[in-house]
C-alpha positions as CSV (number, residue, x, y, z in Angstrom):
1,M,63.0,82.7,73.1
2,L,66.4,83.4,71.5
3,K,64.8,85.8,69.0
4,K,63.2,87.7,71.9
5,V,66.5,88.0,73.7
6,M,68.2,89.2,70.5
7,R,65.4,91.7,70.0
8,Q,65.9,93.0,73.6
9,V,69.7,93.3,73.1
10,K,69.2,95.2,69.8
11,Q,66.7,97.6,71.5
12,H,69.1,98.3,74.3
13,R,72.5,98.0,72.5
14,Q,73.5,101.6,73.3
15,F,73.0,101.1,77.0
16,I,74.8,97.7,76.9
17,L,77.7,99.3,75.0
18,F,77.9,102.1,77.5
19,I,78.0,99.6,80.5
20,G,80.7,97.6,78.7
21,L,82.9,100.6,78.0
22,M,82.5,101.7,81.6
23,L,83.6,98.3,82.9
24,V,86.6,98.4,80.6
25,F,87.5,101.9,81.7
26,R,87.3,101.1,85.4
27,S,89.3,97.9,84.9
28,A,92.2,99.4,82.8
29,V,92.2,103.2,83.0
30,A,90.8,104.7,86.2
31,D,88.6,103.6,89.1
32,W,87.5,104.7,92.5
33,N,87.9,102.5,95.6
34,H,86.0,102.6,98.9
35,V,88.3,102.6,102.0
36,P,86.6,100.8,104.9
37,S,89.5,100.7,107.4
38,G,91.7,103.2,109.2
39,S,95.1,101.7,108.2
40,M,96.0,104.8,106.2
41,L,95.0,107.4,108.8
42,P,95.5,110.4,108.9
43,T,96.0,110.6,105.1
44,I,92.9,108.5,104.2
45,V,90.0,108.1,106.5
46,Q,87.2,105.6,106.8
47,G,84.5,106.3,104.2
48,D,86.8,107.9,101.6
49,R,86.3,107.0,98.0
50,I,89.8,107.4,96.4
51,L,90.5,108.0,92.7
52,V,93.0,105.5,91.3
53,N,95.0,105.9,88.1
54,K,95.3,102.4,86.7
55,M,97.6,103.5,83.9
56,A,100.1,105.1,86.3
57,Y,102.6,102.2,85.9
58,D,101.3,99.8,83.2
59,L,98.9,99.5,80.3
60,R,97.0,96.3,81.2
61,L,94.7,94.0,79.4
62,P,91.3,94.8,80.8
63,F,90.0,92.5,83.6
64,T,93.5,90.9,84.0
65,H,96.9,91.6,85.5
66,V,98.6,91.1,82.2
67,S,100.8,94.1,81.4
68,L,100.8,95.1,77.7
69,M,103.2,98.0,78.2
70,K,105.2,99.2,81.1
71,L,104.7,103.0,81.5
72,A,106.6,103.8,84.7
73,D,107.9,102.3,87.9
74,P,106.3,103.0,91.3
75,E,108.2,105.6,93.3
76,R,108.9,106.0,97.0
77,G,106.0,107.6,98.7
78,D,103.3,106.6,96.2
79,I,100.0,105.4,97.6
80,I,99.2,102.3,95.7
81,T,96.3,99.8,95.3
82,F,97.3,96.2,94.9
83,D,95.6,92.8,94.8
84,S,97.4,90.9,97.6
85,A,97.6,87.2,97.1
86,V,98.7,86.8,100.7
87,A,95.9,88.9,102.2
88,D,93.5,87.7,99.5
89,K,92.0,91.2,99.1
90,K,92.7,94.6,97.6
91,L,94.8,96.8,99.8
92,V,95.8,100.5,99.8
93,K,99.3,101.3,101.3
94,R,102.2,103.6,100.8
95,I,105.5,102.5,99.1
96,I,108.4,103.0,101.5
97,G,111.0,100.7,100.1
98,L,112.1,100.3,96.5
99,P,114.0,97.3,95.1
100,G,117.4,97.1,96.6
101,D,116.6,99.4,99.6
102,T,117.5,98.2,103.1
103,L,115.0,99.2,105.8
104,A,114.5,98.8,109.5
105,M,112.2,100.2,112.1
106,R,113.0,100.9,115.8
107,N,110.2,102.1,118.1
108,N,108.3,103.3,115.0
109,R,111.3,105.2,113.6
110,L,112.3,104.2,110.1
111,Y,115.8,103.7,108.9
112,L,116.3,103.8,105.1
113,N,119.7,102.5,103.8
114,G,121.2,103.0,107.2
115,A,120.0,106.6,107.8
116,A,117.3,107.4,110.3
117,L,114.4,109.5,108.9
118,N,113.6,112.8,110.6
119,Y,110.2,113.3,112.4
120,R,108.4,116.4,113.4
121,A,105.6,116.1,115.9
122,E,102.3,117.9,115.5
123,P,101.3,120.0,118.5
124,L,98.2,118.0,119.5
125,S,97.8,114.8,121.4
126,L,94.5,113.2,120.4
127,T,92.2,110.4,121.2
128,D,89.9,108.5,118.8
129,N,86.4,107.1,119.3
130,T,87.9,104.1,121.1
131,K,89.6,106.5,123.6
132,K,93.0,105.3,122.3
133,A,95.6,108.1,122.6
134,F,97.7,108.8,119.6
135,S,99.8,111.6,118.0
136,V,100.4,112.8,114.4
137,W,103.9,113.2,113.1
138,Q,105.5,114.4,109.8
139,E,107.8,111.7,108.5
140,A,110.5,113.1,106.2
141,L,110.4,110.2,103.7
142,P,112.8,111.3,100.8
143,G,110.8,112.7,98.0
144,K,107.4,112.5,99.8
145,P,107.2,113.8,103.4
146,H,103.8,112.9,104.8
147,A,101.8,112.6,108.0
148,I,101.7,109.4,110.0
149,R,99.7,108.4,113.1
150,L,101.4,106.7,116.1
151,N,99.7,105.3,119.2
152,D,101.1,106.5,122.5
153,R,101.6,102.9,123.3
154,P,103.4,101.3,120.4
155,S,102.1,98.0,119.0
156,R,104.1,94.9,118.1
157,L,104.6,96.3,114.6
158,A,106.8,99.1,115.9
159,N,110.0,97.2,115.2
160,F,111.3,95.1,112.2
161,G,114.4,94.4,110.1
162,P,116.7,95.2,108.8
163,V,115.4,93.8,105.5
164,T,116.4,94.3,101.9
165,V,113.7,94.7,99.3
166,P,114.2,92.1,96.5
167,E,114.1,92.9,92.8
168,G,110.6,93.2,91.4
169,H,109.1,93.9,94.9
170,Y,108.2,96.8,97.1
171,L,107.9,97.4,100.8
172,T,104.7,99.1,101.8
173,L,103.5,100.6,105.1
174,G,100.2,102.1,106.2
175,D,100.4,105.7,107.5
176,N,98.6,104.4,110.7
177,R,101.7,102.6,111.8
178,D,100.3,100.8,114.8
179,A,97.2,99.5,113.0
180,S,98.1,98.4,109.5
181,A,98.6,94.9,108.0
182,D,101.2,95.9,105.5
183,S,104.6,94.5,104.5
184,R,105.4,93.9,108.2
185,V,102.6,91.3,108.1
186,I,102.1,90.2,104.4
187,G,105.7,90.6,103.2
188,F,107.0,92.4,100.1
189,V,104.5,93.4,97.4
190,P,105.3,92.0,94.0
191,R,105.1,94.6,91.2
192,K,102.7,92.4,89.2
193,E,100.1,92.8,92.0
194,I,100.1,96.6,91.9
195,T,96.9,97.8,90.1
196,G,97.2,101.6,90.3
197,K,98.2,104.8,92.1
198,A,95.8,106.6,94.3
199,H,96.1,110.4,94.0
200,R,93.0,112.1,95.3
201,V,89.8,111.6,97.4
202,A,86.8,111.6,95.1
203,F,84.3,112.1,97.9
204,S,83.9,110.9,101.5
205,N,81.0,109.7,103.7
206,D,81.2,109.8,107.5
207,P,80.1,106.4,108.9
208,E,79.7,107.9,112.4
209,H,77.2,110.5,111.2
210,Y,74.7,108.6,109.0
211,Y,77.2,108.5,106.1
212,W,76.8,112.3,105.6
213,F,79.1,113.8,103.0
214,R,82.4,115.3,104.3
215,S,82.5,118.5,102.2
216,E,86.1,119.3,103.3
217,R,87.4,116.1,101.7
218,W,85.8,116.6,98.2
219,L,88.6,116.1,95.6
220,L,91.3,116.3,98.3
221,P,94.8,115.5,97.1
222,I,96.5,112.7,99.0
């Protein structure tokens, strides 16, 4: 039996080597992640497959969180993936607060180190497939202005703080501010849990239209 197994392995060694290298590549270099929720709307939509640079911040031992070499620190505005011990799953959120920053939110308006961020409303008021009214705003986050989605009726998440981000941690928020289980729910994100930086949509399937490809989101920067 053992000889038969070894013979099969020898016959297919190139394929086995290819699979092994692919797994190492996806674990330590780059990967793509499916996004099943709307917590990052309007930047990332349900059905997106996002490309993640796993070497953006650290060179890690494959299949572990062990950092072999620090390459860079996460920056404000980065969209990151992380394995949350509190939520017990992989999450995708945007970094809003760096170590040492003091942040607060009042009626969905962010205050960073005592200064209120500026917001510019998009001209449309919209409704989603649940008939919930919302609007899209441009939030002037220093270094990375970006779009956020706000419900016309704010949720309980619309206020927090002030809080100061401890050393070795980050404060993250979803761009869909009234529907995101982010640092307002799970607390600060330890740097060691961060697994990569999302930078582009690889491709996207529309779950409301038989998972048809969304051609307009092909390789879309985020």
